[in-house]
VOGU-3710 file (C-alpha; in Angstrom, 3 decimals, decimal comma):
1> msqqtaslev> -0,025/-0,312/-0,076  1,349/3,830/-0,641  2,358/5,472/1,578  0,629/8,986/3,334  2,401/11,996/4,023  -0,619/14,424/4,596  -0,925/15,765/7,864  -3,688/16,827/9,819  -3,587/20,720/11,083  -6,575/22,488/12,958
11> rnltrtfgdk> -5,860/26,208/13,572  -7,144/29,096/15,855  -10,325/26,747/15,763  -13,090/27,943/17,465  -16,809/26,980/18,210  -20,034/28,535/20,807  -23,070/27,207/21,460  -25,257/30,138/22,939  -23,139/32,243/24,636  -20,552/29,516/25,868
21> tavddvtftv> -17,532/29,225/24,392  -16,689/25,208/23,727  -13,383/25,336/21,710  -11,676/28,718/22,508  -9,068/28,742/19,695  -7,290/25,828/19,810  -4,377/24,722/17,293  -2,328/21,959/16,822  -0,626/19,681/14,219  -1,216/15,343/13,953
31> epgkmtgfvg> 1,963/14,321/11,728  1,294/11,620/8,923  2,367/8,281/11,158  1,421/9,600/14,637  -0,469/9,073/17,091  -1,893/12,247/19,126  -3,478/12,129/22,128  -6,229/14,347/22,916  -7,002/14,610/26,850  -9,162/16,418/29,035
41> angagktttm> -11,859/16,301/31,259  -15,814/15,666/30,188  -16,908/19,467/28,772  -13,339/20,416/27,973  -14,171/20,665/24,332  -12,288/17,472/22,917  -15,305/15,785/21,058  -16,631/19,265/19,582  -13,065/19,312/18,028  -13,323/16,335/16,562
51> rmimgvlvvh> -16,904/17,050/15,481  -15,665/19,971/13,870  -12,951/18,740/12,139  -15,065/15,550/10,604  -17,574/18,536/9,494  -19,918/17,151/11,568  -20,655/20,700/13,413  -19,855/24,468/11,525  -16,570/25,726/12,358  -17,373/29,062/14,114
61> ggevlwdgrp> -13,742/30,591/13,937  -10,386/29,313/12,325  -10,270/26,495/9,811  -9,058/22,201/9,492  -6,669/21,859/7,007  -5,575/19,077/4,934  -2,227/18,438/3,727  -1,968/21,601/3,778  -4,545/23,576/2,257  -7,988/24,155/3,787
71> itaadrarfg> -9,619/20,241/4,040  -12,719/19,248/1,906  -15,761/16,883/1,514  -13,963/14,232/-0,612  -11,273/14,653/2,353  -12,985/13,355/5,230  -15,656/10,979/3,473  -12,008/8,958/3,033  -11,412/9,566/6,991  -11,615/6,502/9,923
81> ympeerglyp> -14,034/8,331/12,011  -14,861/6,923/15,355  -17,888/9,584/16,918  -19,059/9,098/20,971  -21,937/7,866/19,527  -22,023/4,835/17,816  -23,576/4,304/15,379  -23,714/0,601/13,715  -26,490/-1,038/13,744  -28,270/-3,838/16,571
91> kqgildqlty> -30,481/-5,792/14,595  -28,807/-6,395/11,561  -26,073/-8,955/10,745  -22,359/-7,808/11,911  -20,569/-8,934/8,214  -23,788/-7,392/6,341  -23,352/-4,659/7,786  -19,856/-3,638/7,902  -20,114/-4,867/4,012  -22,875/-1,945/3,149
101> lgqlrgmtrk> -20,301/0,277/5,002  -17,248/-0,163/2,900  -18,961/-0,373/-0,795  -19,892/3,023/0,871  -16,595/4,102/0,848  -15,536/3,109/-2,360  -14,863/-0,613/-1,873  -16,672/-3,609/-4,206  -18,698/-6,629/-2,074  -15,786/-9,020/-2,447
111> daareatrml> -12,942/-6,453/-1,345  -14,866/-4,815/1,917  -16,360/-7,867/2,903  -12,654/-9,930/3,179  -11,314/-6,933/5,000  -13,944/-6,766/7,290  -13,838/-10,682/8,151  -9,928/-10,605/8,936  -10,482/-7,884/10,926  -12,906/-9,049/13,161
121> erfglgdrlk> -11,106/-12,492/13,412  -7,958/-10,647/14,930  -10,578/-9,360/17,271  -11,608/-12,524/18,212  -14,959/-12,488/16,054  -14,187/-14,630/13,703  -17,345/-17,488/14,134  -20,322/-14,216/15,161  -19,679/-12,711/11,408  -23,786/-13,172/10,920
131> dkleslslgn> -24,828/-12,711/14,456  -26,408/-9,303/14,685  -24,773/-6,743/16,829  -27,180/-6,509/19,638  -26,540/-10,576/20,153  -22,694/-9,078/21,243  -21,252/-7,720/24,865  -20,756/-4,228/24,867  -17,123/-4,966/24,052  -17,594/-6,884/21,493
141> qqrvqitasl> -19,919/-3,816/19,842  -16,978/-1,891/20,111  -14,981/-4,562/18,146  -17,018/-4,132/15,273  -17,356/-0,684/15,754  -13,364/0,069/15,116  -13,797/-1,771/12,113  -16,213/-0,083/10,966  -13,650/3,041/11,115  -10,537/0,821/10,049
151> lhaptalvld> -11,960/-1,110/6,942  -11,801/0,838/4,228  -7,883/1,816/4,789  -9,004/5,483/5,611  -6,167/8,124/4,989  -6,062/9,271/8,482  -8,027/8,573/11,730  -10,016/10,774/14,439  -11,541/8,091/16,898  -13,345/9,376/20,227
161> epfsgldpva> -12,684/7,663/23,498  -11,714/4,432/20,773  -10,887/2,097/23,866  -13,387/2,396/25,846  -14,963/-0,386/27,124  -12,218/-2,740/26,235  -10,739/-5,389/27,434  -6,429/-5,642/27,924  -6,921/-8,299/25,373  -8,729/-6,285/22,577
171> vdsmvdllrd> -6,569/-2,699/23,598  -3,342/-4,933/22,148  -5,282/-6,304/19,312  -6,458/-2,421/18,743  -2,942/-1,378/19,178  -1,978/-3,023/16,289  -4,067/-1,903/13,995  -3,549/1,019/14,394  -0,220/1,038/14,060  -0,451/-1,245/10,992
181> rlregvpvlf> -1,509/2,932/9,895  1,027/3,786/11,237  3,197/2,664/9,514  1,605/3,444/5,882  1,818/7,263/7,057  -1,793/7,637/8,437  -1,653/10,730/11,531  -3,914/9,189/13,805  -5,968/11,542/16,900  -7,929/10,164/19,362
191> sshqldlver> -9,209/10,695/22,667  -8,602/8,889/26,309  -9,518/9,418/30,127  -7,021/5,979/29,939  -4,223/8,619/30,850  -1,954/5,843/31,339  -2,489/4,099/27,749  -2,051/7,854/26,102  1,531/8,102/27,485  2,133/4,540/26,478
201> lcdslvvlsd> 1,085/4,703/23,098  0,937/8,305/21,504  4,087/10,465/20,355  2,431/13,557/21,300  -0,127/14,860/23,337  -2,361/18,084/23,169  -3,863/18,761/27,084  -7,890/20,859/26,466  -8,939/22,444/29,845  -12,516/24,130/29,185
211> gkimaagtre> -11,957/24,949/25,750  -8,647/25,528/25,772  -5,154/24,291/25,390  -3,700/23,710/28,454  -0,880/22,236/27,120  0,696/20,289/23,736  3,484/18,923/22,416  5,985/15,126/22,654  6,228/13,318/26,153  9,549/14,666/26,197
221> elksrgprry> 8,527/18,057/25,888  5,817/17,713/28,465  7,767/15,969/30,777  10,539/18,253/30,470  8,413/21,104/31,407  8,058/23,092/34,539  10,180/22,507/37,579  12,573/19,106/38,148  11,825/17,363/41,211  13,999/15,115/42,951
231> rvatppdagw> 13,754/12,620/45,450  16,514/12,247/48,017  17,270/10,622/51,617  19,084/11,475/54,136  18,481/9,685/56,761  17,410/9,341/59,880  15,777/12,971/59,146  14,953/15,141/55,921  12,765/18,073/57,326  16,116/20,258/56,776
241> lrdepgvrvv> 15,689/20,896/53,482  12,303/22,951/53,883  14,619/25,596/55,658  17,023/25,394/52,748  17,200/27,781/50,472  15,873/27,561/46,336  14,221/24,950/47,826  10,488/23,793/47,185  9,626/20,899/50,020  6,402/18,779/48,279
251> dvdgahavle> 6,893/16,018/50,346  8,324/14,636/53,911  8,196/11,229/55,105  11,278/10,646/57,696  14,613/10,559/55,510  12,977/10,877/53,172  12,015/13,651/50,683  10,665/15,007/47,443  11,348/18,177/46,741  11,760/21,069/44,121
261> legegtqarl> 15,021/22,990/43,252  14,525/26,556/42,096  17,813/28,905/40,549  21,088/28,619/39,024  23,213/26,059/41,553  20,846/24,755/43,474  21,299/21,615/43,085  25,987/21,933/43,285  24,728/23,843/46,668  22,324/21,271/48,309
271> leravprglt> 24,080/18,323/47,619  27,053/20,115/49,086  24,955/20,942/52,154  23,489/17,072/51,831  26,591/14,404/51,327  27,520/15,547/55,264  24,662/14,999/55,816  24,484/11,383/54,815  22,848/11,067/51,915  21,813/7,976/50,841
281> eftplvpslt> 20,287/8,880/47,369  19,530/11,960/44,850  17,298/10,982/42,289  15,980/12,814/39,584  11,759/11,360/39,012  10,795/12,134/35,323  6,779/12,793/35,591  3,500/11,168/34,716  1,471/12,023/31,870  -0,540/12,170/35,072
291> diyrevtr> 1,394/14,356/37,247  1,543/16,661/33,620  -2,297/16,517/33,559  -2,942/17,366/37,059  -0,438/20,345/37,428  -1,711/21,946/33,937  -5,270/21,538/34,656  -5,995/22,736/38,521
//
């Protein structure tokens, strides 16, 4: 399959509902072959942004670009979209409706049926092809919905909470499918409340709160922002660190402390003071995505 090279961009995207601004001047880029995680609390504006990208909602300000130019309906028709409200037919057979959806996306009936069967088998649903969707568990219905989004070899993926309701095995299967698309150069944007999963999978992150971007960048960029924290141990008591200039003690528990250092030369001065006190540990702490999220949204 030919490699895709296009990026998906939103520039100064804005959307209001009455007097409420749901999305406020949002700008970010999803690079080809990269996975971008979209995180934020309920009501932060993630779903509204995705709906504007897909043309489901009218853009009130800013623009959506595909391959450096304003996006068109034809571009969007080639995207894979998984909306917040799932849209499959509960009383219709699984393979029949996936084949039909593939045909709507320009596939032949034979190709759509073959690809749907292949993907469902990867999800462990090869023996349920003729079953009605409503006969499946919610987790398996989610697997079918994901298959519908990926079936037609999309040029980009916009997925709203795609991992919701999936067990760990299904998550791994879906990750494998997404990585197939990433290797083809497809840009992937997905939202999730599972911050540990976002941190594990994503090349870059966008943190949204009250419709505004609070932080954006690669994992490394986000983890390097803000003060550096260290874990320090000076038995039997690390309480003396509270009185050191340029040191902000976050937590003390007996001989152990977590602290932040401020100003040039603070680390060297602190080490000079700590070594005579029996320093046994001085370890930089790398913040998790959860730490970063709490910091930027509080």
